[in-house]
C-alpha positions in Angstrom: 57.6 85.8 101.5 61.3 85.8 102.0 64.1 88.5 101.5 67.6 87.3 101.1 70.7 89.6 100.6 73.2 88.2 98.1 76.5 89.6 96.8 76.1 88.8 93.2 73.9 87.0 90.5 75.2 84.2 88.3 72.5 83.8 85.6 72.7 81.8 82.4 70.3 80.8 79.5 69.6 77.5 78.4 67.9 76.2 75.4 65.4 74.1 77.4 61.7 74.2 76.1 58.7 75.0 78.3 56.4 72.2 78.4 53.6 74.4 79.4 53.8 76.8 76.4 54.2 73.8 74.0 51.3 71.6 75.4 48.8 74.3 75.8 49.9 76.5 72.6 46.2 76.6 71.0 44.7 77.8 74.3 47.4 80.3 74.9 47.1 81.9 71.4 43.3 82.1 71.9 43.7 83.7 75.3 46.2 86.2 73.9 43.9 87.1 70.9 41.0 87.9 73.3 43.4 90.1 75.5 44.6 92.0 72.3 40.8 92.6 71.5 40.5 94.3 74.8 44.0 96.1 74.9 45.4 96.4 71.2 48.6 97.8 72.8 49.8 94.5 74.1 53.1 93.1 72.6 54.0 89.4 72.3 57.7 88.5 72.0 60.4 86.4 73.6 60.9 86.8 77.3 63.1 84.8 79.8 61.5 82.8 82.6 63.5 81.3 85.5 63.3 77.5 85.7 66.1 76.5 88.2 67.7 78.5 90.8 69.9 78.0 94.2 71.5 80.5 96.6 75.1 79.5 97.9 77.9 81.3 99.4 75.9 84.7 99.0 75.5 84.0 95.3 72.1 83.5 93.5 72.6 81.0 90.6 69.8 80.7 88.1 68.9 79.2 84.7 66.6 80.7 82.2 64.6 79.5 79.4 62.9 81.4 76.6 59.2 81.8 76.2 56.7 84.2 74.6 55.0 87.0 76.5 51.4 85.4 75.6 52.4 82.2 77.4 53.7 84.2 80.5 50.4 86.0 80.7 48.4 82.7 80.5 50.5 81.2 83.0 50.1 83.9 85.5 46.3 84.2 84.9 45.6 80.5 85.1 47.9 79.7 87.9 48.6 76.0 87.1 49.9 74.4 90.3 53.3 73.6 88.9 54.4 74.9 85.5 58.3 74.5 86.4 59.1 78.1 86.2 59.2 81.3 88.3 58.4 84.9 87.2 62.0 86.3 87.8 62.9 90.0 87.0 65.2 92.6 88.3 64.4 96.2 89.6 66.2 99.2 91.0 64.6 100.6 94.2 65.5 104.4 93.9 65.6 105.9 97.4 65.3 109.6 97.6 67.4 111.8 100.0 64.7 112.1 102.3 64.1 108.3 102.5 61.3 107.6 100.1 61.2 104.7 97.7 60.1 105.4 94.1 57.3 103.3 92.7 55.5 103.7 89.4 51.9 103.1 88.6 51.3 101.1 85.3 49.5 103.0 82.5 46.2 102.0 80.9 47.8 100.5 77.8 49.9 97.8 79.8 49.1 94.5 80.8 49.2 95.4 84.6 47.3 98.7 84.4 46.8 100.2 87.9 49.4 98.2 89.6 52.1 100.1 91.5 55.6 98.8 91.8 59.2 99.3 91.0 60.0 100.5 87.4 60.9 97.0 85.9 60.1 94.5 83.3 60.2 90.9 82.2 63.8 90.1 81.0 64.2 89.4 77.3 66.9 88.5 74.6 68.3 92.2 74.9 69.6 91.2 78.3 71.5 88.3 77.2 75.2 88.4 76.4 77.4 85.2 75.5 74.9 83.1 77.3 74.7 85.1 80.5 71.4 87.1 81.6 72.4 90.5 82.7 69.8 91.6 85.4 71.8 94.9 86.1 71.4 96.0 82.4 67.8 94.9 82.5 67.0 96.9 85.6 68.9 99.9 84.6 67.1 99.9 81.1 63.7 99.6 82.5 64.3 102.4 85.2 65.5 104.8 82.4 62.6 103.8 79.9 59.8 104.3 82.4 61.3 107.3 84.5 64.0 108.8 82.6 66.3 108.3 85.7 69.9 107.2 84.7 71.7 104.8 87.2 75.0 106.7 86.5 73.4 109.6 88.5 72.6 107.4 91.5 74.7 105.8 94.2 74.1 102.2 93.7 74.7 99.8 96.6 76.6 96.6 96.1 74.6 93.2 96.3 71.1 92.5 95.7 68.0 91.8 97.7 66.2 88.5 96.4 62.5 88.8 97.3 60.5 85.7 96.6 56.6 85.7 96.9 55.4 82.4 95.6 56.2 82.1 91.8 57.6 85.5 91.7 61.2 86.3 92.4 62.4 89.9 92.2 66.1 90.8 92.3 66.3 94.4 93.8 69.2 96.6 93.7 69.1 99.7 96.1 70.1 102.9 94.7 70.3 106.5 96.5 69.5 109.6 94.7 70.8 113.0 95.8 67.4 114.6 95.3 64.4 114.5 97.6 61.1 112.8 96.8 59.4 115.9 95.4 62.2 116.5 93.0 62.6 112.9 91.9 58.8 112.9 91.3 58.8 116.1 89.3 61.5 114.7 87.2 60.0 111.5 86.5 56.5 113.0 85.8 57.9 115.4 83.3 59.6 112.4 81.5 56.2 110.5 81.6 54.4 113.5 80.1 57.0 113.8 77.3 56.4 110.3 76.3 53.9 109.5 73.4 52.8 106.1 75.0 54.3 106.1 78.5 54.4 102.9 80.4 53.7 104.5 83.7 50.7 107.0 84.5 51.9 108.2 88.0 55.0 108.2 90.5 54.4 107.2 94.2 56.9 107.7 96.8 56.6 105.4 99.8 58.3 105.6 103.2 56.8 103.0 105.3 54.3 100.0 105.3 51.4 102.4 106.3 51.8 103.8 102.7 51.6 100.4 101.1 48.3 99.9 99.3 46.4 97.0 97.9 47.5 98.2 94.4 51.1 97.2 95.3 52.1 93.5 94.8 53.2 91.5 97.7 56.9 91.8 96.6 56.7 95.6 97.2 55.3 95.1 100.6 58.0 92.5 101.4 60.8 94.9 100.3 59.2 98.0 102.0 59.1 96.0 105.3 62.7 94.8 105.0 63.9 98.3 104.0 62.0 99.9 106.9 63.4 97.4 109.3 67.0 97.9 108.1 66.5 101.8 108.4 65.3 101.3 112.1 68.4 99.3 112.8 70.7 102.0 111.7 68.6 104.7 113.4 67.4 106.3 110.3 
């Protein structure tokens, strides 16, 4: 696991096909049909996967290709040794005024039910403008859709934290709320309750590694460890 701070992202979309999705199409379709029988709420559409990246002069450069969500699910489940892509996405880590980081527990209708991590989602074509992939737009949209929080009410830090754990790359932007953990939790829980089919089932506020559980993926643990260390350096 690595955490790298960068000043900005430079992300573009290519028209390159994904060989894994082409060569294993029949298996992927059968796998997705089986998943849908177990969970009829699953959706299949175009998503973006990172197939090439580099970090130079505090800039994360990346190139994405398009795939379908069914192929992404199959790839993550089957874990082929080298499919030529990374599962890359962006998220906003909302920090309460009393130092807790907001996480959401995925609801029963989602593909990752029970997992706890930042409000986020796989980037898609709605995040593309003139050939560029806009991770800031993607992160802000997912935060609002899942919690009702608007980034315009937050104090957003410049730059990004790039958290890499195996095939997963999370670009995380830290944003500070004026409200404490209890108030933020109440706001998000009321929003979740108002949704007909909410993506999240609960809100969790985490302050340190001792509060990280097995339901939280490695990239959450890596972020919390880094964040806790940075706060320690500042005497927070």
